[in-house]
DSSP file (Angstrom, degrees, kcal/mol; ACC not computed):
  #  RESIDUE AA STRUCTURE BP1 BP2  ACC     N-H-->O    O-->H-N    N-H-->O    O-->H-N    TCO  KAPPA ALPHA  PHI   PSI    X-CA   Y-CA   Z-CA
    1    1 A M              0   0    0      0, 0.0     2,-0.1     0, 0.0     0, 0.0   0.000 360.0 360.0 360.0 140.2   91.2   89.2   91.1
    2    2 A S        -     0   0    0      1,-0.1     3,-0.1     3,-0.0     2,-0.0  -0.349 360.0 -91.4 -82.8 165.0   88.9   88.6   88.2
    3    3 A D        -     0   0    0      1,-0.1     2,-0.2    -2,-0.1    -1,-0.1  -0.320  52.4 -86.9 -65.6 158.1   89.9   88.5   84.5
    4    4 A F        -     0   0    0      4,-0.0    -1,-0.1     3,-0.0     3,-0.1  -0.496  48.2-178.3 -70.7 137.8   89.7   91.6   82.4
    5    5 A S     >  -     0   0    0     -2,-0.2     4,-2.1     1,-0.1     5,-0.1  -0.994  28.8-148.0-135.8 123.9   86.4   92.2   80.9
    6    6 A P  H  > S+     0   0    0      0, 0.0     4,-2.3     0, 0.0     5,-0.2   0.861 103.9  57.5 -59.5 -32.8   85.5   95.1   78.6
    7    7 A R  H  > S+     0   0    0      2,-0.2     4,-2.3     1,-0.2     5,-0.1   0.941 106.6  48.1 -64.7 -46.1   82.0   95.0   80.1
    8    8 A Q  H  > S+     0   0    0      1,-0.2     4,-1.9     2,-0.2    -1,-0.2   0.869 109.2  52.8 -58.6 -40.9   83.5   95.5   83.6
    9    9 A R  H  X S+     0   0    0     -4,-2.1     4,-1.1     2,-0.2     3,-0.3   0.936 110.1  47.8 -64.6 -44.7   85.6   98.4   82.4
   10   10 A L  H >X S+     0   0    0     -4,-2.3     4,-0.9     1,-0.2     3,-0.6   0.908 109.7  54.0 -60.3 -42.1   82.5  100.1   80.9
   11   11 A H  H >X S+     0   0    0     -4,-2.3     3,-0.9     1,-0.3     4,-0.9   0.889 101.4  59.1 -59.0 -39.5   80.7   99.5   84.1
   12   12 A S  H 3X S+     0   0    0     -4,-1.9     4,-1.6     1,-0.3    -1,-0.3   0.792  97.3  60.8 -66.0 -30.9   83.5  101.2   86.0
   13   13 A F  H <X S+     0   0    0     -4,-1.1     4,-2.9    -3,-0.6    -1,-0.3   0.844  93.9  64.2 -59.4 -36.4   82.9  104.4   84.0
   14   14 A R  H <X S+     0   0    0     -3,-0.9     4,-2.5    -4,-0.9    -1,-0.2   0.886 101.8  49.7 -57.4 -39.3   79.4  104.5   85.4
   15   15 A H  H  X S+     0   0    0     -4,-0.9     4,-2.4    -3,-0.2    -1,-0.2   0.920 110.0  50.3 -65.5 -40.2   81.0  105.0   88.8
   16   16 A A  H  X S+     0   0    0     -4,-1.6     4,-2.1     2,-0.2    -2,-0.2   0.957 112.2  46.5 -63.2 -48.1   83.2  107.8   87.5
   17   17 A W  H  X S+     0   0    0     -4,-2.9     4,-2.6     1,-0.2     5,-0.2   0.911 110.9  53.2 -60.9 -38.4   80.2  109.6   85.9
   18   18 A S  H  X S+     0   0    0     -4,-2.5     4,-2.6    -5,-0.3    -1,-0.2   0.930 107.8  50.5 -63.3 -40.0   78.2  109.1   89.0
   19   19 A G  H  X S+     0   0    0     -4,-2.4     4,-2.5     2,-0.2    -1,-0.2   0.895 108.9  52.0 -57.0 -41.6   81.1  110.7   90.9
   20   20 A M  H  X S+     0   0    0     -4,-2.1     4,-2.2     2,-0.2    -2,-0.2   0.896 110.7  47.7 -61.5 -45.4   81.0  113.6   88.5
   21   21 A F  H  X S+     0   0    0     -4,-2.6     4,-2.5     2,-0.2    -1,-0.2   0.895 112.0  48.9 -62.8 -45.0   77.3  114.1   89.0
   22   22 A T  H  X S+     0   0    0     -4,-2.6     4,-2.0    -5,-0.2     5,-0.2   0.886 109.6  53.6 -67.7 -36.9   77.6  114.0   92.8
   23   23 A L  H  X S+     0   0    0     -4,-2.5     4,-1.7    -5,-0.2     7,-0.3   0.966 115.3  39.2 -64.2 -49.4   80.5  116.5   92.7
   24   24 A V  H  < S+     0   0    0     -4,-2.2    -2,-0.2     1,-0.2    -1,-0.2   0.902 117.3  49.5 -66.8 -41.3   78.4  119.0   90.6
   25   25 A R  H  < S+     0   0    0     -4,-2.5    -1,-0.2     1,-0.2    -2,-0.2   0.763 121.7  30.8 -72.8 -28.4   75.2  118.4   92.5
   26   26 A T  H  < S+     0   0    0     -4,-2.0     2,-0.6    -5,-0.2    -1,-0.2   0.594 105.5  72.6-106.7 -14.1   76.7  118.8   96.0
   27   27 A Q    >X  -     0   0    0     -4,-1.7     4,-1.0    -5,-0.2     3,-0.5  -0.910  54.1-162.6-119.7 113.2   79.5  121.3   95.7
   28   28 A H  H >> S+     0   0    0     -2,-0.6     4,-1.3     1,-0.2     3,-0.7   0.879  94.6  55.3 -55.0 -41.7   78.9  125.0   95.1
   29   29 A N  H 3> S+     0   0    0      1,-0.3     4,-2.7     2,-0.2    -1,-0.2   0.804  98.7  62.1 -65.9 -29.2   82.4  125.5   94.0
   30   30 A A  H <> S+     0   0    0     -3,-0.5     4,-2.4    -7,-0.3    -1,-0.3   0.836  99.0  55.9 -68.0 -26.6   82.0  122.9   91.3
   31   31 A W  H <X S+     0   0    0     -4,-1.0     4,-2.6    -3,-0.7     5,-0.2   0.933 107.1  49.5 -63.9 -46.5   79.2  125.0   89.8
   32   32 A L  H  X S+     0   0    0     -4,-1.3     4,-2.8     1,-0.2     5,-0.2   0.943 111.4  49.3 -57.8 -49.6   81.7  127.9   89.6
   33   33 A H  H  X S+     0   0    0     -4,-2.7     4,-2.8     1,-0.2    -1,-0.2   0.905 111.1  49.7 -54.1 -43.5   84.2  125.5   87.9
   34   34 A L  H  X S+     0   0    0     -4,-2.4     4,-2.4     2,-0.2    -2,-0.2   0.906 112.0  47.0 -66.4 -40.7   81.5  124.3   85.5
   35   35 A I  H  X S+     0   0    0     -4,-2.6     4,-2.3     2,-0.2    -2,-0.2   0.906 114.6  47.9 -63.5 -43.4   80.6  127.9   84.5
   36   36 A A  H  X S+     0   0    0     -4,-2.8     4,-2.8    -5,-0.2     5,-0.2   0.909 110.4  51.6 -64.9 -43.2   84.3  128.8   84.1
   37   37 A T  H  X S+     0   0    0     -4,-2.8     4,-2.7    -5,-0.2     5,-0.2   0.924 111.5  46.6 -62.1 -44.0   84.9  125.7   82.0
   38   38 A V  H  X S+     0   0    0     -4,-2.4     4,-2.4     2,-0.2    -1,-0.2   0.916 113.7  48.2 -67.3 -38.5   82.0  126.5   79.7
   39   39 A L  H  X S+     0   0    0     -4,-2.3     4,-2.4     2,-0.2    -2,-0.2   0.916 113.2  47.8 -63.9 -41.4   83.1  130.2   79.3
   40   40 A V  H  X S+     0   0    0     -4,-2.8     4,-2.8     2,-0.2     5,-0.2   0.923 112.5  48.5 -61.6 -47.4   86.7  129.2   78.6
   41   41 A L  H  X S+     0   0    0     -4,-2.7     4,-2.1    -5,-0.2    -2,-0.2   0.932 113.1  47.7 -61.9 -42.6   85.7  126.7   76.1
   42   42 A A  H  X S+     0   0    0     -4,-2.4     4,-2.6     1,-0.2    -1,-0.2   0.904 112.1  49.1 -67.3 -36.6   83.4  129.1   74.4
   43   43 A L  H  X S+     0   0    0     -4,-2.4     4,-2.7     1,-0.2    -1,-0.2   0.922 109.2  52.9 -64.8 -41.3   86.1  131.8   74.4
   44   44 A G  H  X>S+     0   0    0     -4,-2.8     5,-1.9     1,-0.2     4,-0.7   0.891 111.9  45.3 -59.7 -40.9   88.6  129.5   72.9
   45   45 A I  H  <5S+     0   0    0     -4,-2.1     3,-0.3    -5,-0.2    -2,-0.2   0.911 114.3  49.4 -69.2 -41.3   86.2  128.6   70.1
   46   46 A I  H  <5S+     0   0    0     -4,-2.6    -2,-0.2     1,-0.2    -1,-0.2   0.885 116.5  41.1 -64.9 -39.4   85.3  132.3   69.5
   47   47 A L  H  <5S-     0   0    0     -4,-2.7    -1,-0.2    -5,-0.2    -2,-0.2   0.535 103.9-130.0 -86.5  -8.5   88.9  133.3   69.4
   48   48 A G  T  <5 -     0   0    0     -4,-0.7    -3,-0.2    -3,-0.3    -4,-0.1   0.939  32.6-162.9  59.2  49.5   90.1  130.4   67.4
   49   49 A I      < -     0   0    0     -5,-1.9    -1,-0.1    -6,-0.1    66,-0.0  -0.213  20.6 -98.0 -68.4 157.8   93.0  129.5   69.6
   50   50 A S     >  -     0   0    0      1,-0.1     4,-2.3     4,-0.0     5,-0.2  -0.130  30.2-106.7 -69.0 164.8   95.8  127.3   68.4
   51   51 A R  H  > S+     0   0    0      2,-0.2     4,-1.8     1,-0.2    -1,-0.1   0.852 122.3  51.0 -63.6 -33.5   96.1  123.5   69.1
   52   52 A I  H  > S+     0   0    0      2,-0.2     4,-2.4     1,-0.2    -1,-0.2   0.932 109.9  49.4 -65.9 -45.9   98.9  124.2   71.6
   53   53 A D  H  > S+     0   0    0      1,-0.2     4,-2.6     2,-0.2    -2,-0.2   0.880 109.3  52.5 -62.9 -37.0   96.8  126.8   73.4
   54   54 A W  H  X S+     0   0    0     -4,-2.3     4,-2.9     2,-0.2    -1,-0.2   0.885 107.9  52.6 -65.5 -38.4   93.9  124.2   73.5
   55   55 A A  H  X S+     0   0    0     -4,-1.8     4,-2.4     2,-0.2    -2,-0.2   0.958 111.4  45.4 -62.8 -49.0   96.3  121.7   75.1
   56   56 A L  H  X S+     0   0    0     -4,-2.4     4,-2.8     1,-0.2    -2,-0.2   0.921 113.9  48.1 -60.8 -43.9   97.2  124.3   77.8
   57   57 A I  H  X S+     0   0    0     -4,-2.6     4,-2.7     1,-0.2    -1,-0.2   0.941 111.5  50.9 -65.9 -43.0   93.6  125.2   78.4
   58   58 A A  H  X S+     0   0    0     -4,-2.9     4,-2.7     1,-0.2     5,-0.2   0.915 111.1  47.8 -58.5 -44.9   92.6  121.5   78.6
   59   59 A V  H  X S+     0   0    0     -4,-2.4     4,-2.7     2,-0.2    -1,-0.2   0.927 112.4  50.4 -59.9 -47.1   95.4  120.7   81.1
   60   60 A A  H  X S+     0   0    0     -4,-2.8     4,-1.9     2,-0.2    -2,-0.2   0.916 111.7  46.5 -58.4 -43.5   94.3  123.8   83.1
   61   61 A I  H  X S+     0   0    0     -4,-2.7     4,-2.4     1,-0.2     5,-0.2   0.948 113.5  48.7 -64.6 -48.0   90.7  122.8   83.2
   62   62 A A  H  X S+     0   0    0     -4,-2.7     4,-2.8     1,-0.2     5,-0.3   0.890 106.5  57.8 -61.7 -36.4   91.5  119.2   84.1
   63   63 A L  H  X S+     0   0    0     -4,-2.7     4,-2.2    -5,-0.2    -1,-0.2   0.925 108.6  44.9 -61.7 -41.4   93.8  120.5   86.9
   64   64 A V  H  X S+     0   0    0     -4,-1.9     4,-2.9    39,-0.2     5,-0.3   0.975 115.1  47.4 -66.5 -52.3   91.0  122.4   88.6
   65   65 A W  H  X S+     0   0    0     -4,-2.4     4,-3.0     1,-0.2     5,-0.2   0.903 112.2  49.8 -54.8 -44.4   88.5  119.5   88.2
   66   66 A I  H  X S+     0   0    0     -4,-2.8     4,-2.5    -5,-0.2    -1,-0.2   0.949 113.0  45.5 -61.7 -49.9   91.0  117.0   89.5
   67   67 A A  H  X S+     0   0    0     -4,-2.2     4,-2.3    -5,-0.3    33,-0.2   0.876 114.4  48.1 -64.1 -38.8   91.8  119.0   92.6
   68   68 A E  H  X S+     0   0    0     -4,-2.9     4,-2.4     2,-0.2    -1,-0.2   0.908 112.5  50.5 -69.9 -39.3   88.1  119.8   93.3
   69   69 A A  H  X S+     0   0    0     -4,-3.0     4,-2.7    -5,-0.3    -2,-0.2   0.930 113.3  43.8 -63.5 -44.4   87.2  116.1   92.9
   70   70 A L  H  X S+     0   0    0     -4,-2.5     4,-2.6    -5,-0.2    -1,-0.2   0.891 113.0  52.1 -68.7 -35.9   90.0  115.0   95.3
   71   71 A N  H  X S+     0   0    0     -4,-2.3     4,-2.4    -5,-0.2    -2,-0.2   0.957 112.2  47.1 -64.2 -44.8   89.2  117.8   97.8
   72   72 A T  H  X S+     0   0    0     -4,-2.4     4,-3.0     2,-0.2     5,-0.2   0.905 109.8  51.9 -60.1 -45.5   85.6  116.7   97.8
   73   73 A A  H  X S+     0   0    0     -4,-2.7     4,-2.9     2,-0.2     5,-0.3   0.938 110.7  49.5 -54.8 -46.3   86.5  113.0   98.2
   74   74 A I  H  X S+     0   0    0     -4,-2.6     4,-2.9     1,-0.2    -2,-0.2   0.935 111.1  48.4 -63.0 -43.4   88.6  113.9  101.2
   75   75 A E  H  X S+     0   0    0     -4,-2.4     4,-2.5     2,-0.2    -1,-0.2   0.919 112.9  48.0 -63.2 -45.2   85.8  116.0  102.8
   76   76 A F  H  X S+     0   0    0     -4,-3.0     4,-1.9     2,-0.2    -2,-0.2   0.946 114.8  45.6 -58.1 -48.2   83.2  113.2  102.2
   77   77 A L  H  X S+     0   0    0     -4,-2.9     4,-2.2    -5,-0.2    -2,-0.2   0.931 113.6  48.3 -65.1 -42.9   85.5  110.6  103.6
   78   78 A A  H  X S+     0   0    0     -4,-2.9     4,-1.9    -5,-0.3    -1,-0.2   0.947 111.6  49.8 -64.1 -41.7   86.6  112.7  106.6
   79   79 A D  H  < S+     0   0    0     -4,-2.5    -1,-0.2     1,-0.2    -2,-0.2   0.772 108.7  54.4 -65.8 -25.9   82.9  113.5  107.4
   80   80 A E  H  < S+     0   0    0     -4,-1.9    -1,-0.2    -5,-0.2    -2,-0.2   0.877 106.9  50.3 -70.5 -39.0   82.1  109.8  107.2
   81   81 A V  H  < S-     0   0    0     -4,-2.2     2,-0.3     1,-0.3    -2,-0.2   0.913 131.9 -20.3 -65.3 -43.5   84.8  109.0  109.7
   82   82 A T     <  -     0   0    0     -4,-1.9    -1,-0.3    -5,-0.1     4,-0.1  -0.922  34.0-155.4-167.9 145.0   83.5  111.6  112.2
   83   83 A E  S    S+     0   0    0     -2,-0.3     2,-0.1    -3,-0.2    -4,-0.1   0.475  71.5 108.6 -92.2  -9.6   81.5  114.7  112.4
   84   84 A E  S    S-     0   0    0      1,-0.1     2,-0.4    -5,-0.1    -2,-0.1  -0.424  84.0-105.6 -71.2 144.6   83.5  115.6  115.6
   85   85 A R        +     0   0    0     -2,-0.1     2,-0.4     4,-0.1    -1,-0.1  -0.604  48.8 173.7 -75.6 122.6   85.9  118.5  115.2
   86   86 A R     >  -     0   0    0     -2,-0.4     4,-2.4     1,-0.1     5,-0.2  -0.997  34.1-135.0-136.8 138.8   89.4  117.0  115.1
   87   87 A E  H  > S+     0   0    0     -2,-0.4     4,-2.4     1,-0.2     5,-0.1   0.884 102.6  47.6 -60.0 -46.9   92.6  118.8  114.4
   88   88 A R  H  > S+     0   0    0      2,-0.2     4,-2.3     1,-0.2    -1,-0.2   0.879 112.5  50.2 -68.0 -38.2   94.2  116.3  111.9
   89   89 A I  H  > S+     0   0    0      2,-0.2     4,-2.5     1,-0.2    -1,-0.2   0.911 110.8  50.6 -67.2 -36.8   91.0  116.0  109.9
   90   90 A K  H  X S+     0   0    0     -4,-2.4     4,-3.0     1,-0.2     5,-0.2   0.939 108.8  50.6 -59.0 -47.2   90.9  119.8  109.8
   91   91 A Y  H  X S+     0   0    0     -4,-2.4     4,-2.6     1,-0.2    -1,-0.2   0.908 110.7  50.2 -60.0 -42.6   94.5  119.9  108.6
   92   92 A A  H  X S+     0   0    0     -4,-2.3     4,-2.3     1,-0.2    -1,-0.2   0.937 113.9  45.0 -55.3 -49.9   93.6  117.3  105.8
   93   93 A K  H  X S+     0   0    0     -4,-2.5     4,-2.2     1,-0.2    -1,-0.2   0.875 113.4  48.1 -66.4 -41.4   90.6  119.3  104.7
   94   94 A D  H  X S+     0   0    0     -4,-3.0     4,-1.9     2,-0.2    -1,-0.2   0.889 112.3  49.8 -68.6 -38.7   92.4  122.6  104.7
   95   95 A I  H  X S+     0   0    0     -4,-2.6     4,-1.4    -5,-0.2    -2,-0.2   0.897 112.3  48.3 -68.4 -40.1   95.5  121.1  102.7
   96   96 A A  H  X S+     0   0    0     -4,-2.3     4,-1.3    -5,-0.2     3,-0.3   0.913 110.2  50.5 -64.8 -42.4   93.1  119.7  100.1
   97   97 A A  H  X S+     0   0    0     -4,-2.2     4,-2.0     1,-0.2    -2,-0.2   0.856 106.3  56.7 -59.6 -37.7   91.2  123.0   99.9
   98   98 A F  H  X S+     0   0    0     -4,-1.9     4,-2.5     1,-0.2    -1,-0.2   0.854 102.8  55.3 -62.3 -37.8   94.7  124.7   99.4
   99   99 A G  H  X S+     0   0    0     -4,-1.4     4,-2.3    -3,-0.3    -1,-0.2   0.870 106.9  49.9 -62.9 -36.1   95.3  122.3   96.4
  100  100 A V  H  X S+     0   0    0     -4,-1.3     4,-2.2   -33,-0.2    -2,-0.2   0.919 110.9  48.2 -70.8 -41.7   92.1  123.5   94.8
  101  101 A V  H  X S+     0   0    0     -4,-2.0     4,-2.5     1,-0.2    -2,-0.2   0.909 113.1  48.9 -68.8 -40.1   93.1  127.3   95.3
  102  102 A V  H  X S+     0   0    0     -4,-2.5     4,-2.7     1,-0.2    -1,-0.2   0.919 112.8  47.6 -67.2 -41.0   96.6  126.6   93.8
  103  103 A S  H  X S+     0   0    0     -4,-2.3     4,-2.2     2,-0.2    -1,-0.2   0.871 112.3  49.0 -66.0 -34.1   95.1  124.8   90.8
  104  104 A A  H  X S+     0   0    0     -4,-2.2     4,-1.6     2,-0.2    -2,-0.2   0.898 114.1  45.3 -71.9 -37.9   92.6  127.6   90.3
  105  105 A I  H  X S+     0   0    0     -4,-2.5     4,-2.3     2,-0.2     3,-0.3   0.963 113.9  49.5 -66.6 -50.5   95.2  130.3   90.5
  106  106 A T  H  X S+     0   0    0     -4,-2.7     4,-2.2     1,-0.2    -2,-0.2   0.890 111.4  47.9 -50.2 -47.7   97.5  128.4   88.2
  107  107 A S  H  X S+     0   0    0     -4,-2.2     4,-2.8     1,-0.2    -1,-0.2   0.798 109.3  54.8 -66.8 -32.2   94.7  127.8   85.7
  108  108 A T  H  X S+     0   0    0     -4,-1.6     4,-2.3    -3,-0.3    -1,-0.2   0.906 108.3  48.3 -70.0 -42.0   93.8  131.5   85.8
  109  109 A V  H  X S+     0   0    0     -4,-2.3     4,-2.3     2,-0.2    -2,-0.2   0.907 112.1  49.3 -62.5 -43.8   97.4  132.4   85.0
  110  110 A V  H  X S+     0   0    0     -4,-2.2     4,-2.8     2,-0.2    -2,-0.2   0.932 109.3  52.4 -57.8 -48.9   97.4  129.9   82.1
  111  111 A G  H  X S+     0   0    0     -4,-2.8     4,-3.1     1,-0.2     5,-0.4   0.910 111.1  48.3 -56.2 -43.9   94.1  131.3   80.9
  112  112 A L  H  X S+     0   0    0     -4,-2.3     4,-1.8     2,-0.2    -1,-0.2   0.909 109.8  49.6 -60.2 -45.3   95.7  134.8   80.9
  113  113 A I  H  < S+     0   0    0     -4,-2.3    -2,-0.2     2,-0.2    -1,-0.2   0.908 119.1  40.3 -65.5 -37.7   98.8  133.7   79.1
  114  114 A V  H  X S+     0   0    0     -4,-2.8     4,-0.7    -5,-0.2    -2,-0.2   0.981 123.3  34.7 -71.5 -55.9   96.7  132.0   76.5
  115  115 A F  H  X S+     0   0    0     -4,-3.1     4,-2.9    -5,-0.2     5,-0.2   0.796 100.1  69.9 -75.3 -35.6   93.9  134.5   76.0
  116  116 A V  H  X S+     0   0    0     -4,-1.8     4,-2.7    -5,-0.4     5,-0.2   0.911  99.6  50.4 -58.8 -48.1   95.4  138.1   76.5
  117  117 A P  H  > S+     0   0    0      0, 0.0     4,-0.9     0, 0.0    -1,-0.2   0.907 112.6  47.3 -58.7 -37.7   97.3  138.0   73.2
  118  118 A Y  H >< S+     0   0    0     -4,-0.7     3,-0.5     1,-0.2     4,-0.4   0.916 113.6  48.0 -63.2 -42.7   94.2  136.9   71.4
  119  119 A L  H >< S+     0   0    0     -4,-2.9     3,-1.3     1,-0.2    -1,-0.2   0.893 106.2  57.7 -61.7 -40.3   92.2  139.6   73.0
  120  120 A C  H 3< S+     0   0    0     -4,-2.7    -1,-0.2     1,-0.3    -2,-0.2   0.715 101.5  56.2 -68.9 -22.4   94.8  142.3   72.3
  121  121 A R  T << S+     0   0    0     -4,-0.9    -1,-0.3    -3,-0.5    -2,-0.2   0.549  82.1 109.2 -84.5  -8.6   94.6  141.6   68.6
  122  122 A L    <         0   0    0     -3,-1.3    -3,-0.0    -4,-0.4    -4,-0.0  -0.389 360.0 360.0 -70.0 146.7   90.8  142.3   68.5
  123  123 A P              0   0    0      0, 0.0    -1,-0.1     0, 0.0    -3,-0.1   0.514 360.0 360.0 -68.3 360.0   89.8  145.5   66.7
């Protein structure tokens, strides 16, 4: 293993950003997550939500993006191993997709808990 190098650490972030661009470029659901992220951030700014609410929203957004990234990574890896239909690969893909659905539902619930009280106060 090589010694720690700040330059190498910065270089590793390039890989992460490349992964983000690949995710958004190749996955239709990532576009939906991106649109939802922008809308939720805009709504939070417009409504002037509290710091605690921002923290909840940030965690909810991260949860969905992490789940989508891991799901996509599993799909890419499984497709690289074989294009042949195999039951255990199907299970892996289905379970990863379920993780995305759970994260999206949970994030929607968090969004409702955060935003509904603010929206109910509007004239």
